C-alpha positions as CSV (number, residue, x, y, z in Angstrom):
1,M,22.0,0.5,-4.5
2,N,19.0,-0.7,-2.5
3,P,18.4,-4.3,-3.7
4,A,14.6,-3.7,-3.6
5,V,14.8,-1.0,-6.3
6,S,16.7,-0.7,-9.5
7,A,16.4,1.2,-12.8
8,G,17.0,0.0,-16.3
9,M,19.7,1.3,-18.6
10,A,19.2,5.0,-19.1
11,P,18.7,6.2,-22.7
12,D,21.3,8.2,-24.5
13,A,21.0,11.9,-24.3
14,G,19.7,12.1,-27.9
15,D,17.2,9.3,-27.5
16,K,13.5,9.6,-26.7
17,E,12.8,9.3,-23.0
18,L,11.8,5.7,-22.2
19,P,8.4,5.0,-20.6
20,R,8.6,4.4,-16.8
21,I,7.5,0.9,-15.7
22,L,7.2,-0.2,-12.0
23,C,7.3,-4.0,-11.5
24,V,6.3,-5.4,-8.1
25,D,7.0,-9.0,-7.1
26,D,8.3,-10.7,-3.9
27,E,10.7,-12.9,-6.0
28,P,14.0,-11.0,-6.6
29,N,15.1,-13.4,-9.3
30,L,11.9,-12.8,-11.3
31,L,12.4,-9.0,-11.0
32,A,16.0,-9.4,-12.2
33,G,14.7,-11.3,-15.2
34,L,12.2,-8.7,-16.0
35,E,14.9,-6.0,-16.0
36,R,17.0,-8.0,-18.4
37,T,14.0,-8.4,-20.7
38,L,12.7,-4.9,-20.6
39,F,15.7,-2.5,-20.1
40,E,16.2,-1.7,-23.8
41,G,12.6,-0.4,-24.3
42,F,11.6,0.8,-20.8
43,D,12.9,2.6,-17.7
44,V,12.3,-0.1,-15.2
45,T,11.9,0.3,-11.5
46,T,11.4,-2.8,-9.2
47,A,10.0,-3.3,-5.8
48,T,9.9,-6.5,-3.7
49,S,6.5,-5.7,-1.9
50,G,3.3,-3.8,-2.4
51,A,4.1,-1.5,0.5
52,L,7.5,-0.5,-1.1
53,G,5.8,-0.2,-4.4
54,L,3.3,2.3,-2.9
55,E,6.2,4.3,-1.5
56,F,7.7,4.6,-5.0
57,V,4.3,5.6,-6.5
58,E,4.0,8.4,-4.0
59,S,7.6,9.6,-4.1
60,E,8.8,9.0,-7.7
61,P,7.7,10.7,-10.9
62,P,4.6,9.1,-12.4
63,F,4.9,5.6,-13.9
64,A,3.2,4.9,-17.3
65,V,2.6,1.2,-16.3
66,I,2.5,-0.6,-13.0
67,M,2.7,-4.4,-13.1
68,S,2.3,-6.5,-10.0
69,D,2.3,-10.2,-9.1
70,M,-0.9,-11.5,-7.6
71,R,0.4,-13.6,-4.7
72,M,2.6,-11.6,-2.4
73,P,2.8,-11.7,1.5
74,G,1.3,-8.8,3.4
75,M,-0.5,-7.2,0.4
76,D,-1.6,-9.1,-2.6
77,G,-1.4,-7.7,-6.1
78,A,-5.2,-6.9,-6.4
79,E,-5.1,-4.8,-3.2
80,F,-1.9,-3.1,-4.2
81,L,-3.2,-2.1,-7.7
82,A,-6.5,-0.9,-6.1
83,R,-4.4,1.4,-3.9
84,V,-2.4,2.4,-6.9
85,R,-5.6,3.4,-8.7
86,E,-6.3,5.9,-5.9
87,R,-2.8,7.4,-5.9
88,S,-1.9,7.3,-9.6
89,P,-5.2,6.9,-11.6
90,N,-3.5,7.5,-15.0
91,S,-1.0,4.7,-14.6
92,T,-2.0,1.6,-16.5
93,R,-2.2,-1.4,-14.2
94,I,-1.3,-5.0,-15.1
95,L,-1.7,-8.1,-12.9
96,L,0.6,-11.1,-13.2
97,T,-1.0,-14.4,-12.0
98,G,-0.5,-18.1,-11.8
99,Q,-3.1,-20.4,-13.3
100,A,-4.6,-21.1,-9.9
101,D,-5.3,-17.3,-9.5
102,T,-7.4,-16.8,-12.6
103,K,-10.7,-16.3,-10.8
104,S,-9.1,-13.9,-8.4
105,A,-7.5,-12.0,-11.3
106,I,-10.9,-11.7,-13.1
107,A,-12.4,-10.3,-9.8
108,A,-9.6,-7.8,-9.5
109,I,-10.1,-6.6,-13.1
110,N,-13.8,-6.1,-12.5
111,H,-13.4,-4.2,-9.2
112,G,-10.0,-2.5,-9.6
113,A,-10.1,-1.3,-13.2
114,I,-7.0,-3.4,-14.1
115,F,-6.1,-3.1,-17.7
116,R,-5.0,-6.7,-18.2
117,Y,-3.8,-9.8,-16.5
118,L,-1.0,-12.1,-17.7
119,C,-0.3,-15.6,-16.6
120,K,3.2,-16.5,-15.3
121,P,5.6,-17.3,-16.7
122,C,4.8,-14.7,-19.5
123,P,7.0,-15.0,-22.6
124,S,8.6,-11.8,-23.9
125,D,6.8,-11.8,-27.2
126,V,3.5,-11.5,-25.2
127,L,4.8,-9.3,-22.4
128,I,6.5,-6.5,-24.4
129,P,3.6,-5.9,-26.8
130,T,1.2,-5.8,-23.8
131,L,3.4,-3.2,-22.1
132,N,3.6,-1.1,-25.3
133,E,-0.2,-1.2,-25.5
134,A,-0.4,-0.2,-21.8
135,V,2.0,2.7,-22.4
136,E,-0.2,4.0,-25.2
137,R,-3.2,3.7,-23.0
138,H,-1.4,5.8,-20.4
139,R,-0.4,8.5,-22.9
140,S,-4.1,8.7,-24.0
141,A,-5.2,9.1,-20.4
142,V,-2.7,11.9,-19.9
143,L,-3.7,13.7,-23.1
144,E,-7.4,13.3,-22.1
145,R,-6.6,14.7,-18.6
146,D,-4.8,17.7,-20.2
147,M,-7.7,18.3,-22.5
148,M,-10.1,18.2,-19.5
149,E,-8.0,20.7,-17.6
150,T,-7.7,23.2,-20.5
151,T,-10.5,22.9,-23.0
152,L,-13.2,22.2,-20.5
153,S,-12.1,24.9,-18.2
154,G,-13.4,27.5,-20.7
155,V,-16.8,25.8,-20.6
156,V,-16.8,25.9,-16.8
157,D,-15.7,29.5,-16.7
158,S,-18.6,30.5,-19.0
159,M,-21.1,28.5,-17.0
160,T,-19.9,30.1,-13.7
161,Q,-20.2,33.6,-15.2
162,V,-23.8,32.8,-16.2
163,L,-24.5,31.6,-12.7
164,G,-23.0,34.9,-11.4
165,L,-25.4,36.9,-13.5
166,I,-28.5,34.8,-12.8
167,A,-28.0,33.7,-9.2
168,P,-25.2,35.9,-7.7
169,W,-25.8,34.6,-4.2
170,A,-25.3,31.0,-5.3
171,S,-22.3,32.1,-7.3
172,M,-20.6,33.6,-4.3
173,R,-21.1,30.5,-2.2
174,S,-19.7,28.2,-4.9
175,A,-16.7,30.5,-5.2
176,T,-15.9,30.1,-1.5
177,I,-16.3,26.4,-1.8
178,Q,-14.0,26.3,-4.8
179,A,-11.3,28.2,-2.8
180,C,-11.6,25.6,0.0
181,V,-11.5,22.7,-2.4
182,K,-8.6,24.0,-4.4
183,Q,-6.4,24.5,-1.4
184,A,-7.4,21.2,0.3
185,A,-6.9,19.2,-3.0
186,G,-3.4,20.6,-3.2
187,T,-2.7,19.4,0.4
188,L,-4.1,16.0,-0.4
189,G,-1.8,15.7,-3.5
190,W,-4.8,14.5,-5.5
191,P,-3.6,13.7,-9.1
192,N,-7.0,14.5,-10.7
193,A,-7.7,17.6,-8.6
194,W,-9.2,19.2,-11.7
195,I,-12.3,17.1,-11.1
196,G,-12.8,18.6,-7.6
197,N,-12.0,22.1,-8.7
198,M,-14.5,22.0,-11.6
199,A,-17.2,20.4,-9.4
200,A,-16.7,23.0,-6.8
201,A,-17.0,25.8,-9.3
202,L,-20.2,24.2,-10.7
203,S,-21.6,23.0,-7.4
204,H,-24.5,25.5,-7.4
205,I,-25.1,25.7,-11.1
206,G,-28.4,23.9,-10.5
207,C,-29.6,27.0,-8.5
208,V,-30.4,28.7,-11.8
209,S,-33.8,26.8,-11.5
210,V,-34.4,27.8,-7.9
211,P,-36.3,31.0,-7.1
212,S,-33.8,33.6,-6.0
213,D,-35.6,34.5,-2.8
214,I,-35.2,30.9,-1.6
215,V,-31.5,30.9,-2.4
216,Q,-31.0,34.3,-0.7
217,R,-32.8,33.2,2.5
218,E,-30.8,30.0,2.7
219,M,-27.5,31.9,2.2
220,A,-28.6,34.4,5.0
221,G,-29.3,31.5,7.3
222,L,-33.0,32.1,7.4
223,P,-35.4,29.2,7.9
224,L,-37.2,27.5,4.9
225,N,-40.4,25.6,5.0
226,A,-40.5,21.9,3.8
227,E,-41.5,22.8,0.3
228,E,-38.8,25.4,-0.1
229,R,-36.2,23.1,1.4
230,E,-37.2,20.4,-1.1
231,I,-36.8,22.8,-4.0
232,L,-33.4,24.0,-2.8
233,D,-32.2,20.4,-2.1
234,S,-33.0,19.5,-5.7
235,H,-30.2,21.7,-7.2
236,P,-27.5,19.0,-7.2
237,E,-29.7,16.6,-9.3
238,I,-30.6,19.5,-11.7
239,A,-26.9,20.3,-12.0
240,F,-26.1,16.7,-12.7
241,K,-28.6,16.5,-15.5
242,L,-27.2,19.7,-17.0
243,L,-23.5,18.6,-16.8
244,Q,-23.8,15.0,-17.9
245,A,-24.8,16.2,-21.3
246,I,-21.3,17.7,-21.7
247,P,-18.9,15.1,-23.2
248,R,-16.1,13.9,-20.9
249,L,-17.5,15.8,-17.9
250,D,-19.2,12.8,-16.3
251,P,-16.9,12.5,-13.2
252,V,-17.5,16.2,-12.5
253,A,-21.2,15.7,-12.9
254,Q,-21.2,12.8,-10.5
255,V,-19.3,14.7,-7.9
256,V,-21.8,17.6,-8.1
257,R,-24.6,15.1,-7.9
258,Y,-23.3,13.6,-4.6
259,Q,-22.2,16.9,-2.9
260,N,-24.8,16.5,-0.1
261,Q,-24.6,12.7,0.3
262,P,-21.9,10.0,0.1
263,A,-21.2,8.7,-3.4
264,P,-21.9,5.0,-4.0
265,V,-19.1,2.8,-2.7
266,D,-18.5,1.3,-6.1
267,A,-18.2,4.7,-7.8
268,D,-14.9,5.8,-9.3
269,P,-12.4,6.7,-6.5
270,D,-12.1,10.2,-7.9
271,V,-15.9,10.6,-7.6
272,V,-15.9,9.3,-4.1
273,L,-13.0,11.5,-3.0
274,G,-14.4,14.5,-4.9
275,A,-17.9,14.1,-3.4
276,E,-16.4,13.9,0.2
277,L,-14.3,16.9,-0.3
278,L,-17.1,18.9,-1.8
279,R,-19.5,17.9,0.9
280,A,-17.0,18.9,3.6
281,A,-16.1,22.2,1.9
282,S,-19.8,23.1,1.5
283,V,-20.3,22.8,5.2
284,L,-17.2,24.8,5.9
285,A,-18.3,27.6,3.6
286,R,-21.8,27.6,5.1
287,E,-20.5,27.9,8.6
288,L,-18.1,30.7,7.6
289,A,-20.9,32.5,5.8
290,S,-22.9,32.4,9.1
291,Q,-20.0,34.3,10.8
292,Q,-18.8,31.2,12.6
293,P,-15.0,31.2,13.4
294,M,-12.9,28.7,11.5
295,A,-12.5,26.5,14.5
296,R,-16.3,26.0,14.8
297,A,-16.6,25.5,11.0
298,L,-14.1,22.7,11.2
299,E,-16.0,21.2,14.1
300,A,-19.1,21.1,11.9
301,V,-17.1,19.3,9.2
302,A,-16.0,16.7,11.9
303,E,-19.6,16.2,13.0
304,L,-20.8,15.2,9.5
305,D,-22.8,12.0,9.4
306,P,-21.7,9.8,7.7
307,P,-18.2,11.2,8.3
308,V,-15.7,12.2,5.7
309,R,-12.2,10.6,5.8
310,Q,-9.7,12.1,8.2
311,A,-7.4,13.1,5.4
312,V,-10.1,15.4,4.0
313,R,-10.7,16.9,7.4
314,Q,-7.0,17.5,7.9
315,A,-6.6,19.0,4.4
316,L,-9.4,21.5,5.2
317,R,-7.5,22.7,8.3
318,T,-4.8,24.1,5.9
319,V,-7.4,26.4,4.1
320,K,-6.7,30.1,4.5
321,L,-9.1,32.6,2.9
322,H,-7.8,35.9,1.7
323,S,-7.4,38.7,4.1
324,C,-5.9,42.2,3.9
325,N,-5.2,45.0,6.4
326,S,-5.4,48.2,4.3
327,T,-9.1,49.0,3.8
328,R,-11.3,51.8,2.6
329,R,-14.7,52.5,1.1
330,A,-15.2,52.2,-2.7
331,R,-18.1,52.4,-5.1
332,V,-19.2,49.3,-7.0
333,N,-18.1,50.8,-10.4
334,D,-14.6,51.4,-9.0
335,L,-14.0,47.8,-7.9
336,V,-11.1,45.9,-9.5
337,P,-10.6,42.1,-9.7
338,G,-8.1,41.0,-7.0
339,W,-9.4,43.3,-4.3
340,V,-10.8,41.7,-1.3
341,V,-14.1,42.2,0.5
342,A,-13.3,43.6,4.0
343,E,-16.8,43.7,5.4
344,D,-19.8,41.4,4.5
345,I,-21.8,42.7,1.6
346,K,-25.5,42.2,2.3
347,T,-28.8,42.9,0.5
348,R,-31.1,45.6,1.9
349,Q,-33.1,42.7,3.4
350,G,-30.1,41.3,5.2
351,G,-29.2,38.4,2.9
352,L,-25.4,37.7,2.6
353,V,-24.1,38.4,-0.9
354,L,-20.3,38.2,-0.4
355,G,-18.5,37.5,2.8
356,A,-15.5,39.2,4.2
357,G,-12.3,37.8,3.0
358,R,-13.6,36.9,-0.5
359,E,-11.4,38.0,-3.4
360,L,-13.3,40.0,-6.0
361,T,-13.5,38.4,-9.5
362,V,-14.8,39.8,-12.8
363,T,-18.0,37.7,-12.3
364,A,-18.4,38.9,-8.7
365,I,-18.1,42.5,-9.7
366,M,-20.6,42.1,-12.6
367,A,-23.0,40.5,-10.1
368,L,-22.6,43.4,-7.7
369,R,-23.2,45.9,-10.5
370,N,-26.5,44.1,-11.3
371,L,-27.5,44.1,-7.7
372,L,-26.8,47.8,-7.4
373,A,-28.8,48.5,-10.6
374,S,-31.8,46.7,-9.1
375,D,-31.3,48.7,-5.8
376,A,-30.7,45.4,-3.9
377,I,-27.5,46.6,-2.2
378,E,-26.1,49.9,-0.9
379,E,-22.7,51.5,-1.6
380,P,-20.0,52.3,-0.8
381,L,-18.5,49.0,0.1
382,L,-15.6,48.3,2.5
383,V,-12.8,46.6,0.5
384,A,-9.1,46.0,0.8
385,C,-6.2,45.9,-1.7
386,P,-3.6,43.2,-1.8
387,E,-0.3,44.4,-0.6
388,T,1.1,44.7,-4.1
389,D,-1.7,47.1,-5.1
390,Q,-2.6,49.9,-2.6
391,S,-4.1,52.3,-5.1
392,F,-7.8,53.0,-5.4
393,P,-9.6,55.1,-8.0
394,G,-10.3,58.6,-6.7
395,A,-7.9,58.2,-3.8
């Protein structure tokens, strides 16, 4: 077995699974002592450096608690736990310090969202209750995340459907952005990708307050005067004010707020990453809507000032929008969710409604029906079926 990593005694088959704990310290003897103290109540993994600890965080199943010594060569405990926060935000973080490191520990807590710091040597009657409390904190964080991803998704779906009915052009743009963000977030391995996905879906919800002709002209790439541009540019702040009123949706609201500008450097790491990804995906979607090839759209992302991190740019290179080969003309009332737009759908005035390659959703079809009823678009439309469904009504 690698001396830098070891696991505590595994529970019996009938026992409840023990919470996973990662302990990081450059002193092997101290790690061995922690294992002897904790093995009955925790599944303990140890690492002898911050770099090795990060490897385990990225390659192993999630840890409930990650505990690190402050003074270590190469990467100290404060820096290590700050990086852990980016990679495993739901893991509860604890810092072990000597008496001389108290000021540094307090600074680390304030800036790195560390749950608690303990002075070395830490007696077992203090350490074990602290770890149990940290485990409960982790469980609460996981439950809250699950609630965010399920319960709030219904709220988001309802809001996006309303956007599709009131401002269909804005809804189409946000749907393209969401497709880009979802794929890129998967490539990044972002643990809290739900924040980015929800923010992308709601990125244009503020457009409900923007006159539709301004939105249409911007989507079509037509110029706006200074007053119109100011009105349009206000939609992220309007969206933020709408969303922050929804309990537990604050990180999503913050990402939407900063979709056109960098988030504050002291913001939550999920907000910083989400805002970067949303800003880059918005540029990508805008360029693609203007009929630019993917290569040129990616160049536009690389030219952003201030720039987004390289990992985000690389993740967007993996994005593939839907495309199909079998196409035919279909009337709006015959459209089915899952079909794909094979040719840009535009208004009679030339504004882009839905770009080629976009998958039709229930909301998109409802929006198209409303546009048809107001004589804003013409039919039939050129669409394509996925390979698993090659039938069309009336074929």
